[in-house]
C-alpha positions as a printed NumPy array, in Angstrom:
array([[  0.   ,   0.   ,   0.   ],
       [  1.367,   3.446,  -0.898],
       [  1.362,   6.103,   1.738],
       [ -1.045,   8.962,   1.081],
       [  0.592,  12.102,  -0.363],
       [  1.497,  14.528,   2.38 ],
       [  1.017,  11.995,   5.177],
       [  3.417,  12.359,   8.107],
       [  4.244,  10.287,  11.167],
       [  4.595,  13.016,  13.738],
       [  3.072,  11.836,  16.984],
       [  5.327,   9.045,  18.202],
       [  8.844,   7.729,  17.836],
       [ 10.054,   5.884,  14.727],
       [ 12.94 ,   3.489,  14.2  ],
       [ 15.21 ,   3.869,  11.181],
       [ 17.045,   0.766,   9.94 ],
       [ 19.59 ,   1.784,   7.324],
       [ 22.881,   0.947,   5.641],
       [ 25.918,   2.588,   7.21 ],
       [ 26.952,   4.202,   3.9  ],
       [ 24.125,   6.738,   4.294],
       [ 24.481,   7.355,   8.021],
       [ 25.506,  11.01 ,   7.863],
       [ 22.917,  11.857,   5.214],
       [ 20.133,  10.367,   7.327],
       [ 21.252,  11.544,  10.761],
       [ 21.099,  15.193,   9.725],
       [ 17.296,  14.905,   9.852],
       [ 17.123,  13.767,  13.463],
       [ 14.136,  15.511,  15.028],
       [ 14.15 ,  13.995,  18.499],
       [ 11.549,  11.386,  17.557],
       [ 13.774,   8.946,  15.68 ],
       [ 16.081,   6.132,  16.771],
       [ 18.695,   4.86 ,  14.329],
       [ 20.309,   1.471,  13.778],
       [ 22.889,   1.198,  11.018],
       [ 24.069,  -1.999,   9.363],
       [ 27.4  ,  -2.976,   7.854],
       [ 27.696,  -2.56 ,   4.096],
       [ 28.923,  -6.162,   3.865],
       [ 25.325,  -7.381,   4.091],
       [ 24.962,  -6.443,   0.41 ],
       [ 27.309,  -9.269,  -0.545],
       [ 24.905, -11.849,   0.849],
       [ 21.298, -10.667,   0.369],
       [ 19.91 , -13.474,   2.508],
       [ 21.971, -12.166,   5.437],
       [ 20.589,  -8.678,   4.842],
       [ 17.042,  -9.973,   5.039],
       [ 17.771, -11.938,   8.208],
       [ 19.513,  -9.032,   9.944],
       [ 16.713,  -6.587,   9.156],
       [ 14.006,  -9.076,  10.125],
       [ 15.674,  -9.62 ,  13.483],
       [ 15.54 ,  -5.898,  14.21 ],
       [ 11.94 ,  -5.624,  13.012],
       [ 10.956,  -8.507,  15.28 ],
       [ 12.742,  -6.904,  18.216],
       [ 11.088,  -3.545,  17.543],
       [  7.648,  -5.167,  17.592],
       [  7.96 ,  -5.433,  21.371],
       [  8.806,  -1.741,  21.697],
       [  6.728,   1.401,  21.499],
       [  7.61 ,   2.605,  18.009],
       [  4.968,   4.18 ,  15.816],
       [  6.639,   3.092,  12.563],
       [  9.755,   1.425,  11.21 ],
       [ 11.578,   3.248,   8.414],
       [ 13.994,   1.381,   6.157],
       [ 16.988,   3.086,   4.569],
       [ 17.192,   0.397,   1.9  ],
       [ 15.782,  -0.118,  -1.559],
       [ 15.278,  -3.459,  -3.246],
       [ 19.065,  -3.921,  -3.004],
       [ 19.52 ,  -7.038,  -5.168],
       [ 16.413,  -8.535,  -3.546],
       [ 18.01 ,  -8.244,  -0.129],
       [ 14.751,  -6.98 ,   1.383],
       [ 12.46 ,  -9.477,  -0.353],
       [ 10.53 , -11.625,   2.115],
       [ 10.838,  -9.268,   5.062],
       [  7.659,  -9.596,   7.113],
       [  5.867,  -6.778,   8.932],
       [  5.188,  -7.721,  12.541],
       [  3.412,  -4.86 ,  14.278],
       [  4.363,  -1.331,  13.256],
       [  3.869,  -0.03 ,   9.719],
       [  7.   ,  -0.432,   7.631],
       [  8.009,   2.471,   5.382],
       [ 10.419,   1.772,   2.533],
       [ 11.5  ,   3.892,  -0.438],
       [ 10.485,   2.532,  -3.843],
       [ 14.001,   2.477,  -5.287],
       [ 16.221,  -0.227,  -6.641],
       [ 19.255,   0.876,  -4.629],
       [ 20.633,   3.697,  -2.542],
       [ 22.068,   5.622,  -5.514],
       [ 18.558,   6.924,  -6.204],
       [ 18.446,   8.211,  -2.628],
       [ 21.796,   9.973,  -3.018],
       [ 20.743,  11.534,  -6.339],
       [ 17.35 ,  12.599,  -5.01 ],
       [ 14.94 ,  11.016,  -7.479],
       [ 14.249,   7.929,  -9.568],
       [ 13.994,  10.13 , -12.657],
       [ 17.463,  11.556, -12.177],
       [ 18.968,   8.121, -11.635],
       [ 17.193,   6.738, -14.696],
       [ 18.379,   9.667, -16.807],
       [ 21.978,   8.983, -15.811],
       [ 21.556,   5.253, -16.433],
       [ 20.155,   5.91 , -19.918],
       [ 22.854,   8.369, -20.937],
       [ 25.771,   6.657, -19.169],
       [ 24.949,   2.996, -18.456],
       [ 28.5  ,   2.076, -17.475],
       [ 28.692,   4.252, -14.365],
       [ 30.2  ,   3.247, -11.037],
       [ 29.025,   5.575,  -8.269],
       [ 30.959,   6.596,  -5.187],
       [ 29.848,   8.744,  -2.257],
       [ 31.736,   9.787,   0.885],
       [ 29.835,   7.146,   2.852],
       [ 30.683,   4.438,   0.307],
       [ 34.344,   5.393,   0.547],
       [ 34.258,   5.415,   4.368],
       [ 32.069,   2.4  ,   5.059],
       [ 31.474,   0.584,   1.785],
       [ 33.935,  -0.39 ,  -0.884],
       [ 35.696,   1.038,  -3.915],
       [ 37.381,  -0.656,  -6.878],
       [ 40.738,  -0.143,  -5.197],
       [ 39.631,  -1.653,  -1.891],
       [ 38.303,  -4.615,  -3.88 ],
       [ 41.673,  -4.911,  -5.585],
       [ 43.547,  -4.937,  -2.281],
       [ 41.136,  -7.545,  -0.923],
       [ 41.645,  -9.707,  -4.012],
       [ 45.424,  -9.32 ,  -3.767],
       [ 45.333, -10.632,  -0.217],
       [ 43.136, -13.552,  -1.268],
       [ 45.098, -14.503,  -4.386],
       [ 48.573, -13.647,  -3.046],
       [ 49.305, -12.33 ,  -6.539],
       [ 48.806,  -8.657,  -7.417],
       [ 48.798,  -9.311, -11.145],
       [ 46.   , -11.864, -10.814],
       [ 44.065,  -9.58 ,  -8.489],
       [ 44.35 ,  -6.719, -10.964],
       [ 43.151,  -8.956, -13.81 ],
       [ 40.171, -10.203, -11.8  ],
       [ 39.165,  -6.658, -10.864],
       [ 39.467,  -5.352, -14.407],
       [ 37.404,  -8.264, -15.712],
       [ 34.766,  -7.503, -13.091],
       [ 34.791,  -3.791, -13.962],
       [ 35.258,  -3.997, -17.745],
       [ 31.763,  -2.743, -18.54 ],
       [ 32.234,   0.458, -16.544],
       [ 33.254,   3.544, -18.487],
       [ 33.325,   6.182, -15.761],
       [ 33.298,   6.805, -12.039],
       [ 30.853,   9.398, -10.727],
       [ 31.461,  10.925,  -7.328],
       [ 28.22 ,  12.145,  -5.723],
       [ 28.939,  15.144,  -3.536],
       [ 26.861,  14.683,  -0.402],
       [ 26.107,  17.489,   2.022],
       [ 27.688,  17.407,   5.436],
       [ 31.108,  16.283,   4.229],
       [ 34.341,  18.108,   3.517],
       [ 34.824,  16.441,   0.162],
       [ 38.395,  17.193,  -0.915],
       [ 39.823,  13.99 ,   0.529],
       [ 36.974,  11.898,  -0.857],
       [ 37.3  ,  13.55 ,  -4.272],
       [ 40.999,  12.591,  -4.333],
       [ 40.162,   8.938,  -3.575],
       [ 37.414,   8.849,  -6.196],
       [ 39.785,  10.257,  -8.84 ],
       [ 42.457,   7.733,  -7.864],
       [ 39.961,   4.934,  -8.452],
       [ 39.087,   6.257, -11.895],
       [ 42.78 ,   6.534, -12.766],
       [ 43.427,   3.023, -11.462],
       [ 40.761,   1.629, -13.791],
       [ 41.697,   3.905, -16.685],
       [ 38.168,   5.311, -17.019],
       [ 36.728,   8.83 , -16.938],
       [ 35.765,  10.783, -13.84 ],
       [ 32.752,  13.013, -13.193],
       [ 31.113,  14.684, -10.205],
       [ 27.429,  15.212,  -9.524],
       [ 25.747,  17.17 ,  -6.749],
       [ 23.866,  14.965,  -4.34 ],
       [ 20.39 ,  15.7  ,  -3.021],
       [ 19.044,  15.356,   0.509],
       [ 15.384,  15.407,  -0.559],
       [ 14.62 ,  11.691,  -0.338],
       [ 16.623,  11.294,   2.861],
       [ 14.617,  14.139,   4.418],
       [ 11.302,  12.718,   3.259],
       [ 12.311,   9.24 ,   4.392],
       [ 12.93 ,  10.366,   7.964],
       [ 10.521,  13.266,   8.359],
       [  7.964,  13.061,   5.568],
       [  5.814,  14.038,   3.859],
       [  5.94 ,  10.811,   1.861],
       [  4.555,  10.489,  -1.631],
       [  4.611,   7.856,  -4.359],
       [  8.344,   7.401,  -3.822],
       [  7.524,   5.371,  -0.713],
       [  5.579,   2.282,   0.235],
       [  3.959,   1.596,   3.555],
       [  3.288,  -1.98 ,   4.562],
       [  0.93 ,  -2.885,   7.355],
       [  0.995,  -5.698,   9.908],
       [  1.071,  -9.093,   8.192],
       [  2.399,  -7.767,   4.858],
       [  5.726,  -8.764,   3.373],
       [  8.033,  -7.215,   0.794],
       [  7.855,  -8.609,  -2.741],
       [ 10.042,  -7.909,  -5.757],
       [  6.952,  -6.966,  -7.773],
       [  6.571,  -3.818,  -5.67 ],
       [  9.644,  -2.4  ,  -7.439],
       [  9.361,  -3.808, -10.966],
       [  7.778,  -0.762, -12.649],
       [ 10.582,   1.606, -11.652]])
């Protein structure tokens, strides 16, 4: 069920469950009526673990006096599929992944995907708490004990990417992050671009009002992939 345009959850306390890569973007909208729990980015590598971790927190919250549970996740490679609503309404953005949240709209993300399909996005939070091509390379080098093999594996994995885009998020001093993002583009031998981020969807996620960009599920509902297929 979609939340009604303009509807807010203002009377009680809500719980936000979100990925750590967006922690600073979300925390800036703390209004005294929100608790936050942030999850390690590594859950994205195993979607079934993401679902289990989030379900555990939803189950725990059902025994507490929260008015609603707000999820700072999109479909995320089906990592949220199957999550079951226990007691409180569950609010979730109708997005495929967090890049739409960082860019501020589905339309903007789709426009970039149409014009530049081979784009690898980085944000300050991704650099701090997620991963980059270079951190993948170093991880592979440790696993393979052979830098040449690690470099080959990474370049095979990344061969369809033609550029790195650094999304400039508010609340960060970006010079250091910009340097890292450029280094990653140079390492891969692809182009580099910057885009301004938007806080609009993060604000609406935490504070409302919520429109057609969000779903609200009631007690007994569960998340299905079909809820996101027309994006």
